[in-house]
Predicted model as a PDB file, atoms N, CA, C, CB and O in Angstrom, pLDDT in the B-factor column:
MODEL        1                                                                  
ATOM      1  N   MET A   1     -68.119  -0.100  39.389  1.00 74.00           N  
ATOM      2  CA  MET A   1     -69.312  -1.650  40.262  1.00 74.00           C  
ATOM      3  C   MET A   1     -69.675  -0.557  40.809  1.00 74.00           C  
ATOM      4  CB  MET A   1     -68.743  -3.316  41.551  1.00 74.00           C  
ATOM      5  O   MET A   1     -70.898  -0.567  40.949  1.00 74.00           O  
ATOM      6  N   HIS A   2     -69.022   0.751  41.334  1.00 74.00           N  
ATOM      7  CA  HIS A   2     -70.161   1.669  42.277  1.00 74.00           C  
ATOM      8  C   HIS A   2     -70.796   2.552  41.502  1.00 74.00           C  
ATOM      9  CB  HIS A   2     -69.565   2.578  43.479  1.00 74.00           C  
ATOM     10  O   HIS A   2     -71.939   2.900  41.799  1.00 74.00           O  
ATOM     11  N   GLY A   3     -70.285   2.948  40.615  1.00 89.00           N  
ATOM     12  CA  GLY A   3     -70.543   4.184  39.418  1.00 89.00           C  
ATOM     13  C   GLY A   3     -69.829   5.928  39.828  1.00 89.00           C  
ATOM     14  O   GLY A   3     -69.854   7.076  39.385  1.00 89.00           O  
ATOM     15  N   GLN A   4     -69.001   4.812  41.413  1.00 90.00           N  
ATOM     16  CA  GLN A   4     -67.640   5.853  41.934  1.00 90.00           C  
ATOM     17  C   GLN A   4     -66.544   5.647  42.076  1.00 90.00           C  
ATOM     18  CB  GLN A   4     -67.608   6.336  42.981  1.00 90.00           C  
ATOM     19  O   GLN A   4     -66.256   4.515  41.687  1.00 90.00           O  
ATOM     20  N   PRO A   5     -65.482   6.363  42.576  1.00 88.00           N  
ATOM     21  CA  PRO A   5     -64.297   5.370  42.890  1.00 88.00           C  
ATOM     22  C   PRO A   5     -64.772   5.378  44.342  1.00 88.00           C  
ATOM     23  CB  PRO A   5     -62.526   5.892  42.552  1.00 88.00           C  
ATOM     24  O   PRO A   5     -65.245   6.366  44.904  1.00 88.00           O  
ATOM     25  N   TYR A   6     -64.529   3.710  45.099  1.00 87.00           N  
ATOM     26  CA  TYR A   6     -64.514   3.554  46.198  1.00 87.00           C  
ATOM     27  C   TYR A   6     -63.483   4.247  47.085  1.00 87.00           C  
ATOM     28  CB  TYR A   6     -64.538   2.439  46.242  1.00 87.00           C  
ATOM     29  O   TYR A   6     -62.314   4.505  46.797  1.00 87.00           O  
ATOM     30  N   ARG A   7     -64.111   4.488  48.167  1.00 92.00           N  
ATOM     31  CA  ARG A   7     -63.530   5.456  49.554  1.00 92.00           C  
ATOM     32  C   ARG A   7     -62.386   4.729  50.314  1.00 92.00           C  
ATOM     33  CB  ARG A   7     -64.835   5.732  50.823  1.00 92.00           C  
ATOM     34  O   ARG A   7     -62.428   3.734  51.038  1.00 92.00           O  
ATOM     35  N   VAL A   8     -60.777   5.960  49.725  1.00 94.00           N  
ATOM     36  CA  VAL A   8     -59.653   4.890  50.992  1.00 94.00           C  
ATOM     37  C   VAL A   8     -59.049   6.239  51.899  1.00 94.00           C  
ATOM     38  CB  VAL A   8     -57.780   3.702  49.960  1.00 94.00           C  
ATOM     39  O   VAL A   8     -59.475   7.386  51.761  1.00 94.00           O  
ATOM     40  N   LEU A   9     -58.324   5.963  52.535  1.00 90.00           N  
ATOM     41  CA  LEU A   9     -58.057   6.085  53.809  1.00 90.00           C  
ATOM     42  C   LEU A   9     -56.506   6.446  53.469  1.00 90.00           C  
ATOM     43  CB  LEU A   9     -58.450   4.754  54.770  1.00 90.00           C  
ATOM     44  O   LEU A   9     -55.714   5.590  53.076  1.00 90.00           O  
ATOM     45  N   ARG A  10     -56.120   7.995  53.690  1.00 91.00           N  
ATOM     46  CA  ARG A  10     -54.611   7.526  53.710  1.00 91.00           C  
ATOM     47  C   ARG A  10     -53.533   7.399  55.144  1.00 91.00           C  
ATOM     48  CB  ARG A  10     -53.948   8.576  52.763  1.00 91.00           C  
ATOM     49  O   ARG A  10     -53.597   8.206  56.071  1.00 91.00           O  
ATOM     50  N   THR A  11     -52.562   6.235  55.105  1.00 86.00           N  
ATOM     51  CA  THR A  11     -52.388   6.354  56.716  1.00 86.00           C  
ATOM     52  C   THR A  11     -51.018   7.287  56.726  1.00 86.00           C  
ATOM     53  CB  THR A  11     -52.154   4.632  57.626  1.00 86.00           C  
ATOM     54  O   THR A  11     -50.528   8.039  55.883  1.00 86.00           O  
ATOM     55  N   GLU A  12     -50.694   6.966  57.828  1.00 86.00           N  
ATOM     56  CA  GLU A  12     -49.956   8.104  58.772  1.00 86.00           C  
ATOM     57  C   GLU A  12     -48.361   8.155  57.534  1.00 86.00           C  
ATOM     58  CB  GLU A  12     -49.551   7.313  61.013  1.00 86.00           C  
ATOM     59  O   GLU A  12     -47.601   9.069  57.212  1.00 86.00           O  
ATOM     60  N   HIS A  13     -48.437   6.818  57.190  1.00 85.00           N  
ATOM     61  CA  HIS A  13     -46.810   6.827  56.197  1.00 85.00           C  
ATOM     62  C   HIS A  13     -47.553   6.369  54.389  1.00 85.00           C  
ATOM     63  CB  HIS A  13     -45.210   4.937  57.041  1.00 85.00           C  
ATOM     64  O   HIS A  13     -47.291   5.744  53.361  1.00 85.00           O  
ATOM     65  N   GLY A  14     -48.198   6.900  54.790  1.00 89.00           N  
ATOM     66  CA  GLY A  14     -48.812   7.182  52.945  1.00 89.00           C  
ATOM     67  C   GLY A  14     -49.272   6.007  51.948  1.00 89.00           C  
ATOM     68  O   GLY A  14     -48.985   5.802  50.769  1.00 89.00           O  
ATOM     69  N   LEU A  15     -49.898   5.475  52.641  1.00 87.00           N  
ATOM     70  CA  LEU A  15     -50.802   4.203  52.172  1.00 87.00           C  
ATOM     71  C   LEU A  15     -51.334   4.632  51.823  1.00 87.00           C  
ATOM     72  CB  LEU A  15     -51.404   3.287  52.713  1.00 87.00           C  
ATOM     73  O   LEU A  15     -51.041   5.807  51.605  1.00 87.00           O  
ATOM     74  N   ASP A  16     -52.554   4.166  51.445  1.00 92.00           N  
ATOM     75  CA  ASP A  16     -53.836   4.280  50.891  1.00 92.00           C  
ATOM     76  C   ASP A  16     -54.262   2.664  50.475  1.00 92.00           C  
ATOM     77  CB  ASP A  16     -53.785   5.392  49.566  1.00 92.00           C  
ATOM     78  O   ASP A  16     -53.965   1.771  49.682  1.00 92.00           O  
ATOM     79  N   VAL A  17     -55.557   3.102  52.075  1.00 92.00           N  
ATOM     80  CA  VAL A  17     -56.069   1.557  52.225  1.00 92.00           C  
ATOM     81  C   VAL A  17     -57.339   1.961  52.350  1.00 92.00           C  
ATOM     82  CB  VAL A  17     -55.526   0.535  53.506  1.00 92.00           C  
ATOM     83  O   VAL A  17     -57.783   3.065  52.665  1.00 92.00           O  
ATOM     84  N   PRO A  18     -57.981   0.778  52.022  1.00 91.00           N  
ATOM     85  CA  PRO A  18     -59.998   1.094  51.647  1.00 91.00           C  
ATOM     86  C   PRO A  18     -60.839   1.289  52.923  1.00 91.00           C  
ATOM     87  CB  PRO A  18     -60.967  -0.516  50.820  1.00 91.00           C  
ATOM     88  O   PRO A  18     -61.099   0.518  53.846  1.00 91.00           O  
ATOM     89  N   TRP A  19     -61.075   2.174  52.754  1.00 90.00           N  
ATOM     90  CA  TRP A  19     -62.792   2.703  53.969  1.00 90.00           C  
ATOM     91  C   TRP A  19     -63.452   1.952  54.057  1.00 90.00           C  
ATOM     92  CB  TRP A  19     -63.970   3.789  53.658  1.00 90.00           C  
ATOM     93  O   TRP A  19     -64.050   1.271  53.223  1.00 90.00           O  
ATOM     94  N   GLY A  20     -63.424   1.987  56.022  1.00 87.00           N  
ATOM     95  CA  GLY A  20     -64.412   0.825  56.360  1.00 87.00           C  
ATOM     96  C   GLY A  20     -63.388  -0.577  56.573  1.00 87.00           C  
ATOM     97  O   GLY A  20     -63.993  -1.461  57.179  1.00 87.00           O  
ATOM     98  N   ALA A  21     -61.780  -1.001  56.146  1.00 91.00           N  
ATOM     99  CA  ALA A  21     -61.648  -1.939  56.160  1.00 91.00           C  
ATOM    100  C   ALA A  21     -61.115  -2.454  58.174  1.00 91.00           C  
ATOM    101  CB  ALA A  21     -60.764  -2.044  54.827  1.00 91.00           C  
ATOM    102  O   ALA A  21     -60.348  -1.981  59.012  1.00 91.00           O  
ATOM    103  N   GLU A  22     -62.039  -3.583  58.113  1.00 93.00           N  
ATOM    104  CA  GLU A  22     -61.884  -3.961  59.525  1.00 93.00           C  
ATOM    105  C   GLU A  22     -60.329  -4.101  60.035  1.00 93.00           C  
ATOM    106  CB  GLU A  22     -62.639  -5.334  59.720  1.00 93.00           C  
ATOM    107  O   GLU A  22     -59.973  -3.825  61.181  1.00 93.00           O  
ATOM    108  N   TYR A  23     -59.540  -4.533  59.083  1.00 93.00           N  
ATOM    109  CA  TYR A  23     -58.085  -3.937  59.671  1.00 93.00           C  
ATOM    110  C   TYR A  23     -56.523  -4.509  59.168  1.00 93.00           C  
ATOM    111  CB  TYR A  23     -58.124  -4.249  61.304  1.00 93.00           C  
ATOM    112  O   TYR A  23     -55.933  -5.586  59.249  1.00 93.00           O  
ATOM    113  N   VAL A  24     -56.308  -3.554  58.774  1.00 93.00           N  
ATOM    114  CA  VAL A  24     -55.131  -3.209  57.808  1.00 93.00           C  
ATOM    115  C   VAL A  24     -54.151  -3.482  58.106  1.00 93.00           C  
ATOM    116  CB  VAL A  24     -54.898  -2.109  57.482  1.00 93.00           C  
ATOM    117  O   VAL A  24     -53.690  -2.720  58.956  1.00 93.00           O  
ATOM    118  N   LEU A  25     -52.923  -5.012  57.532  1.00 93.00           N  
ATOM    119  CA  LEU A  25     -51.585  -4.985  57.913  1.00 93.00           C  
ATOM    120  C   LEU A  25     -50.585  -4.224  57.248  1.00 93.00           C  
ATOM    121  CB  LEU A  25     -51.186  -6.122  57.912  1.00 93.00           C  
ATOM    122  O   LEU A  25     -50.812  -4.447  56.059  1.00 93.00           O  
ATOM    123  N   GLU A  26     -49.462  -3.337  57.329  1.00 92.00           N  
ATOM    124  CA  GLU A  26     -48.580  -2.732  57.472  1.00 92.00           C  
ATOM    125  C   GLU A  26     -47.173  -3.381  56.954  1.00 92.00           C  
ATOM    126  CB  GLU A  26     -48.712  -2.421  58.664  1.00 92.00           C  
ATOM    127  O   GLU A  26     -46.238  -2.867  57.568  1.00 92.00           O  
ATOM    128  N   ALA A  27     -46.650  -4.588  55.783  1.00 92.00           N  
ATOM    129  CA  ALA A  27     -46.349  -5.120  55.648  1.00 92.00           C  
ATOM    130  C   ALA A  27     -44.884  -4.326  55.085  1.00 92.00           C  
ATOM    131  CB  ALA A  27     -47.207  -5.836  55.283  1.00 92.00           C  
ATOM    132  O   ALA A  27     -44.768  -3.111  54.923  1.00 92.00           O  
ATOM    133  N   HIS A  28     -43.578  -5.610  54.785  1.00 93.00           N  
ATOM    134  CA  HIS A  28     -42.653  -5.660  53.774  1.00 93.00           C  
ATOM    135  C   HIS A  28     -41.734  -6.419  53.700  1.00 93.00           C  
ATOM    136  CB  HIS A  28     -42.180  -4.777  53.621  1.00 93.00           C  
ATOM    137  O   HIS A  28     -40.768  -6.595  54.442  1.00 93.00           O  
ATOM    138  N   ILE A  29     -42.143  -7.034  52.477  1.00 95.00           N  
ATOM    139  CA  ILE A  29     -40.934  -8.316  52.025  1.00 95.00           C  
ATOM    140  C   ILE A  29     -39.587  -8.142  51.899  1.00 95.00           C  
ATOM    141  CB  ILE A  29     -41.116  -8.872  50.707  1.00 95.00           C  
ATOM    142  O   ILE A  29     -39.360  -7.333  51.000  1.00 95.00           O  
ATOM    143  N   PRO A  30     -38.569  -8.570  52.434  1.00 96.00           N  
ATOM    144  CA  PRO A  30     -37.252  -8.722  52.630  1.00 96.00           C  
ATOM    145  C   PRO A  30     -36.720  -9.873  51.348  1.00 96.00           C  
ATOM    146  CB  PRO A  30     -37.035  -9.231  54.270  1.00 96.00           C  
ATOM    147  O   PRO A  30     -36.840 -11.098  51.338  1.00 96.00           O  
ATOM    148  N   ALA A  31     -35.991  -8.790  50.125  1.00 96.00           N  
ATOM    149  CA  ALA A  31     -35.801  -8.836  48.944  1.00 96.00           C  
ATOM    150  C   ALA A  31     -34.383 -10.904  49.529  1.00 96.00           C  
ATOM    151  CB  ALA A  31     -35.021  -6.704  48.147  1.00 96.00           C  
ATOM    152  O   ALA A  31     -33.519 -11.078  50.388  1.00 96.00           O  
ATOM    153  N   GLY A  32     -34.805 -11.545  48.776  1.00 95.00           N  
ATOM    154  CA  GLY A  32     -34.550 -12.721  48.975  1.00 95.00           C  
ATOM    155  C   GLY A  32     -34.709 -13.622  50.064  1.00 95.00           C  
ATOM    156  O   GLY A  32     -34.832 -14.749  49.585  1.00 95.00           O  
ATOM    157  N   GLN A  33     -34.748 -13.643  50.936  1.00 96.00           N  
ATOM    158  CA  GLN A  33     -34.617 -13.967  52.604  1.00 96.00           C  
ATOM    159  C   GLN A  33     -36.207 -14.800  52.103  1.00 96.00           C  
ATOM    160  CB  GLN A  33     -34.587 -12.193  54.186  1.00 96.00           C  
ATOM    161  O   GLN A  33     -36.942 -14.448  51.180  1.00 96.00           O  
ATOM    162  N   ARG A  34     -36.408 -16.019  53.083  1.00 96.00           N  
ATOM    163  CA  ARG A  34     -36.981 -16.993  52.405  1.00 96.00           C  
ATOM    164  C   ARG A  34     -37.436 -18.323  53.634  1.00 96.00           C  
ATOM    165  CB  ARG A  34     -35.836 -17.417  51.170  1.00 96.00           C  
ATOM    166  O   ARG A  34     -36.417 -18.949  53.925  1.00 96.00           O  
ATOM    167  N   GLU A  35     -38.200 -18.649  54.088  1.00 95.00           N  
ATOM    168  CA  GLU A  35     -38.063 -19.461  55.290  1.00 95.00           C  
ATOM    169  C   GLU A  35     -38.946 -20.728  54.497  1.00 95.00           C  
ATOM    170  CB  GLU A  35     -38.771 -18.682  56.921  1.00 95.00           C  
ATOM    171  O   GLU A  35     -39.704 -20.523  53.549  1.00 95.00           O  
ATOM    172  N   PRO A  36     -38.686 -21.998  55.070  1.00 94.00           N  
ATOM    173  CA  PRO A  36     -40.197 -23.335  55.037  1.00 94.00           C  
ATOM    174  C   PRO A  36     -41.243 -23.103  55.841  1.00 94.00           C  
ATOM    175  CB  PRO A  36     -39.868 -24.948  55.605  1.00 94.00           C  
ATOM    176  O   PRO A  36     -41.240 -22.760  57.023  1.00 94.00           O  
ATOM    177  N   GLU A  37     -42.035 -23.289  55.201  1.00 91.00           N  
ATOM    178  CA  GLU A  37     -43.713 -23.407  56.341  1.00 91.00           C  
ATOM    179  C   GLU A  37     -43.803 -24.923  55.142  1.00 91.00           C  
ATOM    180  CB  GLU A  37     -45.708 -21.423  56.162  1.00 91.00           C  
ATOM    181  O   GLU A  37     -43.425 -25.058  53.978  1.00 91.00           O  
ATOM    182  N   GLY A  38     -44.756 -26.235  56.505  1.00 88.00           N  
ATOM    183  CA  GLY A  38     -45.362 -26.597  56.277  1.00 88.00           C  
ATOM    184  C   GLY A  38     -44.454 -27.674  56.705  1.00 88.00           C  
ATOM    185  O   GLY A  38     -43.269 -27.341  56.685  1.00 88.00           O  
ATOM    186  N   PRO A  39     -44.782 -29.299  57.220  1.00 88.00           N  
ATOM    187  CA  PRO A  39     -46.095 -29.265  56.006  1.00 88.00           C  
ATOM    188  C   PRO A  39     -47.014 -28.477  56.696  1.00 88.00           C  
ATOM    189  CB  PRO A  39     -46.915 -30.850  55.530  1.00 88.00           C  
ATOM    190  O   PRO A  39     -46.847 -27.608  57.551  1.00 88.00           O  
ATOM    191  N   PHE A  40     -48.599 -29.198  55.868  1.00 86.00           N  
ATOM    192  CA  PHE A  40     -49.276 -29.194  56.389  1.00 86.00           C  
ATOM    193  C   PHE A  40     -50.788 -30.093  56.199  1.00 86.00           C  
ATOM    194  CB  PHE A  40     -49.116 -28.172  56.430  1.00 86.00           C  
ATOM    195  O   PHE A  40     -51.120 -29.982  55.019  1.00 86.00           O  
ATOM    196  N   GLY A  41     -51.578 -30.752  56.805  1.00 84.00           N  
ATOM    197  CA  GLY A  41     -52.936 -31.785  56.778  1.00 84.00           C  
ATOM    198  C   GLY A  41     -53.293 -31.001  55.789  1.00 84.00           C  
ATOM    199  O   GLY A  41     -53.105 -29.786  55.737  1.00 84.00           O  
ATOM    200  N   GLU A  42     -53.955 -31.860  54.768  1.00 81.00           N  
ATOM    201  CA  GLU A  42     -55.340 -31.109  54.273  1.00 81.00           C  
ATOM    202  C   GLU A  42     -56.027 -31.875  54.202  1.00 81.00           C  
ATOM    203  CB  GLU A  42     -55.503 -30.409  53.112  1.00 81.00           C  
ATOM    204  O   GLU A  42     -55.611 -33.032  54.256  1.00 81.00           O  
ATOM    205  N   PHE A  43     -57.125 -31.667  54.079  1.00 79.00           N  
ATOM    206  CA  PHE A  43     -58.540 -32.266  53.994  1.00 79.00           C  
ATOM    207  C   PHE A  43     -59.679 -33.398  53.929  1.00 79.00           C  
ATOM    208  CB  PHE A  43     -58.694 -31.996  53.446  1.00 79.00           C  
ATOM    209  O   PHE A  43     -60.792 -33.733  54.332  1.00 79.00           O  
ATOM    210  N   PRO A  44     -58.428 -33.786  53.013  1.00 81.00           N  
ATOM    211  CA  PRO A  44     -58.834 -35.014  52.158  1.00 81.00           C  
ATOM    212  C   PRO A  44     -57.818 -36.545  53.131  1.00 81.00           C  
ATOM    213  CB  PRO A  44     -58.154 -34.607  50.058  1.00 81.00           C  
ATOM    214  O   PRO A  44     -57.983 -37.752  52.956  1.00 81.00           O  
ATOM    215  N   GLY A  45     -56.611 -35.689  54.320  1.00 81.00           N  
ATOM    216  CA  GLY A  45     -55.980 -36.540  55.045  1.00 81.00           C  
ATOM    217  C   GLY A  45     -54.704 -36.970  54.362  1.00 81.00           C  
ATOM    218  O   GLY A  45     -54.052 -38.012  54.439  1.00 81.00           O  
ATOM    219  N   TYR A  46     -54.503 -35.585  53.501  1.00 85.00           N  
ATOM    220  CA  TYR A  46     -52.922 -35.699  52.815  1.00 85.00           C  
ATOM    221  C   TYR A  46     -52.094 -34.795  53.201  1.00 85.00           C  
ATOM    222  CB  TYR A  46     -52.807 -35.564  51.329  1.00 85.00           C  
ATOM    223  O   TYR A  46     -52.729 -33.754  53.369  1.00 85.00           O  
ATOM    224  N   TYR A  47     -51.137 -34.674  53.400  1.00 84.00           N  
ATOM    225  CA  TYR A  47     -49.643 -33.659  54.009  1.00 84.00           C  
ATOM    226  C   TYR A  47     -49.302 -32.853  52.581  1.00 84.00           C  
ATOM    227  CB  TYR A  47     -47.846 -34.884  54.627  1.00 84.00           C  
ATOM    228  O   TYR A  47     -49.342 -33.399  51.478  1.00 84.00           O  
ATOM    229  N   SER A  48     -49.038 -31.766  52.759  1.00 83.00           N  
ATOM    230  CA  SER A  48     -48.790 -31.170  51.208  1.00 83.00           C  
ATOM    231  C   SER A  48     -47.435 -31.018  51.186  1.00 83.00           C  
ATOM    232  CB  SER A  48     -49.512 -29.692  50.786  1.00 83.00           C  
ATOM    233  O   SER A  48     -46.970 -30.583  50.132  1.00 83.00           O  
ATOM    234  N   GLY A  49     -46.788 -31.229  51.947  1.00 85.00           N  
ATOM    235  CA  GLY A  49     -44.994 -31.038  51.705  1.00 85.00           C  
ATOM    236  C   GLY A  49     -44.636 -29.736  53.010  1.00 85.00           C  
ATOM    237  O   GLY A  49     -45.191 -29.099  53.905  1.00 85.00           O  
ATOM    238  N   CYS A  50     -43.407 -29.911  52.386  1.00 91.00           N  
ATOM    239  CA  CYS A  50     -42.540 -28.188  52.713  1.00 91.00           C  
ATOM    240  C   CYS A  50     -41.724 -27.688  51.858  1.00 91.00           C  
ATOM    241  CB  CYS A  50     -41.535 -28.067  53.929  1.00 91.00           C  
ATOM    242  O   CYS A  50     -40.703 -28.233  51.439  1.00 91.00           O  
ATOM    243  N   HIS A  51     -42.275 -26.294  51.472  1.00 92.00           N  
ATOM    244  CA  HIS A  51     -41.364 -25.537  50.781  1.00 92.00           C  
ATOM    245  C   HIS A  51     -41.336 -23.923  51.307  1.00 92.00           C  
ATOM    246  CB  HIS A  51     -41.744 -25.689  49.260  1.00 92.00           C  
ATOM    247  O   HIS A  51     -41.943 -23.230  52.124  1.00 92.00           O  
ATOM    248  N   GLN A  52     -40.322 -23.779  50.391  1.00 95.00           N  
ATOM    249  CA  GLN A  52     -39.860 -22.108  51.104  1.00 95.00           C  
ATOM    250  C   GLN A  52     -40.483 -21.079  50.410  1.00 95.00           C  
ATOM    251  CB  GLN A  52     -38.158 -21.643  51.001  1.00 95.00           C  
ATOM    252  O   GLN A  52     -40.524 -21.046  49.180  1.00 95.00           O  
ATOM    253  N   TYR A  53     -41.062 -20.077  51.277  1.00 94.00           N  
ATOM    254  CA  TYR A  53     -41.455 -19.371  50.242  1.00 94.00           C  
ATOM    255  C   TYR A  53     -40.862 -18.181  51.514  1.00 94.00           C  
ATOM    256  CB  TYR A  53     -43.240 -19.547  49.482  1.00 94.00           C  
ATOM    257  O   TYR A  53     -40.442 -18.423  52.646  1.00 94.00           O  
ATOM    258  N   PRO A  54     -41.076 -16.481  50.598  1.00 96.00           N  
ATOM    259  CA  PRO A  54     -40.720 -15.810  50.857  1.00 96.00           C  
ATOM    260  C   PRO A  54     -41.432 -14.875  51.885  1.00 96.00           C  
ATOM    261  CB  PRO A  54     -40.394 -15.614  49.976  1.00 96.00           C  
ATOM    262  O   PRO A  54     -42.629 -14.604  51.777  1.00 96.00           O  
ATOM    263  N   MET A  55     -40.499 -14.309  53.064  1.00 95.00           N  
ATOM    264  CA  MET A  55     -40.672 -13.862  54.223  1.00 95.00           C  
ATOM    265  C   MET A  55     -41.174 -12.644  54.296  1.00 95.00           C  
ATOM    266  CB  MET A  55     -39.695 -13.934  54.835  1.00 95.00           C  
ATOM    267  O   MET A  55     -40.597 -11.708  53.742  1.00 95.00           O  
ATOM    268  N   VAL A  56     -42.712 -12.419  55.225  1.00 95.00           N  
ATOM    269  CA  VAL A  56     -43.514 -11.079  55.413  1.00 95.00           C  
ATOM    270  C   VAL A  56     -43.165 -10.949  56.801  1.00 95.00           C  
ATOM    271  CB  VAL A  56     -45.228 -11.075  55.102  1.00 95.00           C  
ATOM    272  O   VAL A  56     -43.411 -11.749  57.703  1.00 95.00           O  
ATOM    273  N   GLU A  57     -42.294  -9.355  56.900  1.00 96.00           N  
ATOM    274  CA  GLU A  57     -42.627  -8.875  58.114  1.00 96.00           C  
ATOM    275  C   GLU A  57     -43.505  -7.539  58.453  1.00 96.00           C  
ATOM    276  CB  GLU A  57     -41.491  -8.769  58.632  1.00 96.00           C  
ATOM    277  O   GLU A  57     -43.697  -6.432  57.950  1.00 96.00           O  
ATOM    278  N   ILE A  58     -43.869  -8.180  59.441  1.00 96.00           N  
ATOM    279  CA  ILE A  58     -45.192  -7.047  59.933  1.00 96.00           C  
ATOM    280  C   ILE A  58     -44.593  -6.266  60.420  1.00 96.00           C  
ATOM    281  CB  ILE A  58     -46.363  -7.373  60.948  1.00 96.00           C  
ATOM    282  O   ILE A  58     -43.618  -6.519  61.128  1.00 96.00           O  
ATOM    283  N   ASP A  59     -45.204  -4.598  60.057  1.00 92.00           N  
ATOM    284  CA  ASP A  59     -44.611  -3.549  60.838  1.00 92.00           C  
ATOM    285  C   ASP A  59     -45.804  -2.978  61.180  1.00 92.00           C  
ATOM    286  CB  ASP A  59     -43.577  -2.601  60.171  1.00 92.00           C  
ATOM    287  O   ASP A  59     -45.503  -2.708  62.342  1.00 92.00           O  
ATOM    288  N   ARG A  60     -47.022  -2.551  61.054  1.00 91.00           N  
ATOM    289  CA  ARG A  60     -47.780  -2.617  62.184  1.00 91.00           C  
ATOM    290  C   ARG A  60     -48.951  -3.239  61.895  1.00 91.00           C  
ATOM    291  CB  ARG A  60     -47.997  -1.418  62.753  1.00 91.00           C  
ATOM    292  O   ARG A  60     -49.076  -4.124  61.049  1.00 91.00           O  
ATOM    293  N   VAL A  61     -50.021  -2.685  62.747  1.00 93.00           N  
ATOM    294  CA  VAL A  61     -51.727  -3.343  62.432  1.00 93.00           C  
ATOM    295  C   VAL A  61     -51.874  -2.467  62.821  1.00 93.00           C  
ATOM    296  CB  VAL A  61     -52.629  -4.603  62.970  1.00 93.00           C  
ATOM    297  O   VAL A  61     -51.019  -1.895  63.497  1.00 93.00           O  
ATOM    298  N   TRP A  62     -53.634  -1.735  62.418  1.00 89.00           N  
ATOM    299  CA  TRP A  62     -54.229  -1.462  62.476  1.00 89.00           C  
ATOM    300  C   TRP A  62     -55.307  -1.872  62.249  1.00 89.00           C  
ATOM    301  CB  TRP A  62     -53.962  -0.969  62.319  1.00 89.00           C  
ATOM    302  O   TRP A  62     -55.329  -2.699  61.338  1.00 89.00           O  
ATOM    303  N   HIS A  63     -56.990  -1.460  63.061  1.00 92.00           N  
ATOM    304  CA  HIS A  63     -58.067  -2.143  63.396  1.00 92.00           C  
ATOM    305  C   HIS A  63     -59.005  -0.859  63.681  1.00 92.00           C  
ATOM    306  CB  HIS A  63     -57.807  -3.221  64.611  1.00 92.00           C  
ATOM    307  O   HIS A  63     -58.844   0.046  64.499  1.00 92.00           O  
ATOM    308  N   ARG A  64     -60.042  -1.073  62.740  1.00 89.00           N  
ATOM    309  CA  ARG A  64     -61.192  -0.362  63.585  1.00 89.00           C  
ATOM    310  C   ARG A  64     -61.459  -0.595  65.072  1.00 89.00           C  
ATOM    311  CB  ARG A  64     -62.432  -0.697  62.995  1.00 89.00           C  
ATOM    312  O   ARG A  64     -61.068  -1.583  65.694  1.00 89.00           O  
ATOM    313  N   THR A  65     -62.191   0.457  65.594  1.00 92.00           N  
ATOM    314  CA  THR A  65     -63.204   0.407  66.713  1.00 92.00           C  
ATOM    315  C   THR A  65     -63.683  -1.165  66.827  1.00 92.00           C  
ATOM    316  CB  THR A  65     -64.542   1.473  66.373  1.00 92.00           C  
ATOM    317  O   THR A  65     -63.961  -1.595  65.707  1.00 92.00           O  
ATOM    318  N   ASP A  66     -63.811  -1.880  67.591  1.00 92.00           N  
ATOM    319  CA  ASP A  66     -64.814  -3.255  67.793  1.00 92.00           C  
ATOM    320  C   ASP A  66     -64.551  -3.620  65.902  1.00 92.00           C  
ATOM    321  CB  ASP A  66     -67.084  -2.765  68.506  1.00 92.00           C  
ATOM    322  O   ASP A  66     -65.082  -3.040  64.956  1.00 92.00           O  
ATOM    323  N   PRO A  67     -63.806  -4.477  65.884  1.00 92.00           N  
ATOM    324  CA  PRO A  67     -63.530  -4.488  63.993  1.00 92.00           C  
ATOM    325  C   PRO A  67     -63.946  -6.230  64.764  1.00 92.00           C  
ATOM    326  CB  PRO A  67     -61.224  -3.888  62.785  1.00 92.00           C  
ATOM    327  O   PRO A  67     -63.853  -6.735  65.882  1.00 92.00           O  
ATOM    328  N   ILE A  68     -64.400  -6.643  63.467  1.00 92.00           N  
ATOM    329  CA  ILE A  68     -64.826  -7.858  62.789  1.00 92.00           C  
ATOM    330  C   ILE A  68     -63.979  -9.009  62.387  1.00 92.00           C  
ATOM    331  CB  ILE A  68     -65.355  -7.491  61.735  1.00 92.00           C  
ATOM    332  O   ILE A  68     -63.364  -9.024  61.320  1.00 92.00           O  
ATOM    333  N   TYR A  69     -63.953 -10.054  63.329  1.00 89.00           N  
ATOM    334  CA  TYR A  69     -62.854 -11.256  62.696  1.00 89.00           C  
ATOM    335  C   TYR A  69     -64.207 -12.238  62.021  1.00 89.00           C  
ATOM    336  CB  TYR A  69     -61.608 -12.339  64.277  1.00 89.00           C  
ATOM    337  O   TYR A  69     -65.377 -12.251  62.405  1.00 89.00           O  
ATOM    338  N   ASP A  70     -63.789 -12.750  61.287  1.00 86.00           N  
ATOM    339  CA  ASP A  70     -65.451 -13.567  61.252  1.00 86.00           C  
ATOM    340  C   ASP A  70     -64.262 -15.443  60.734  1.00 86.00           C  
ATOM    341  CB  ASP A  70     -67.246 -12.490  59.131  1.00 86.00           C  
ATOM    342  O   ASP A  70     -63.831 -15.724  59.615  1.00 86.00           O  
ATOM    343  N   ALA A  71     -64.113 -16.240  61.981  1.00 80.00           N  
ATOM    344  CA  ALA A  71     -63.572 -17.236  62.249  1.00 80.00           C  
ATOM    345  C   ALA A  71     -64.328 -17.944  63.081  1.00 80.00           C  
ATOM    346  CB  ALA A  71     -62.484 -17.039  62.613  1.00 80.00           C  
ATOM    347  O   ALA A  71     -64.895 -17.621  64.126  1.00 80.00           O  
ATOM    348  N   VAL A  72     -64.257 -19.196  62.354  1.00 68.00           N  
ATOM    349  CA  VAL A  72     -65.339 -20.236  63.422  1.00 68.00           C  
ATOM    350  C   VAL A  72     -64.237 -21.228  63.998  1.00 68.00           C  
ATOM    351  CB  VAL A  72     -66.817 -21.339  62.423  1.00 68.00           C  
ATOM    352  O   VAL A  72     -64.559 -22.118  64.786  1.00 68.00           O  
TER     353      VAL A  72                                                      
ENDMDL                                                                          
END                                                                             
């Protein structure tokens, strides 16, 4: 789309990440481990129920200087 490959950086642990990323989360998903998540309230006033989802264990969080976190 850009007419050239997108620039990437390699972390000290060998992962390629997009150049200019605001945040990078290094994580792993333990095989076979699931935890309950929910219930959550949805916008029309209903609940979404509780479900078993795979766990994600965050190992490292990287961010650039003065990162932008766009949340209201």
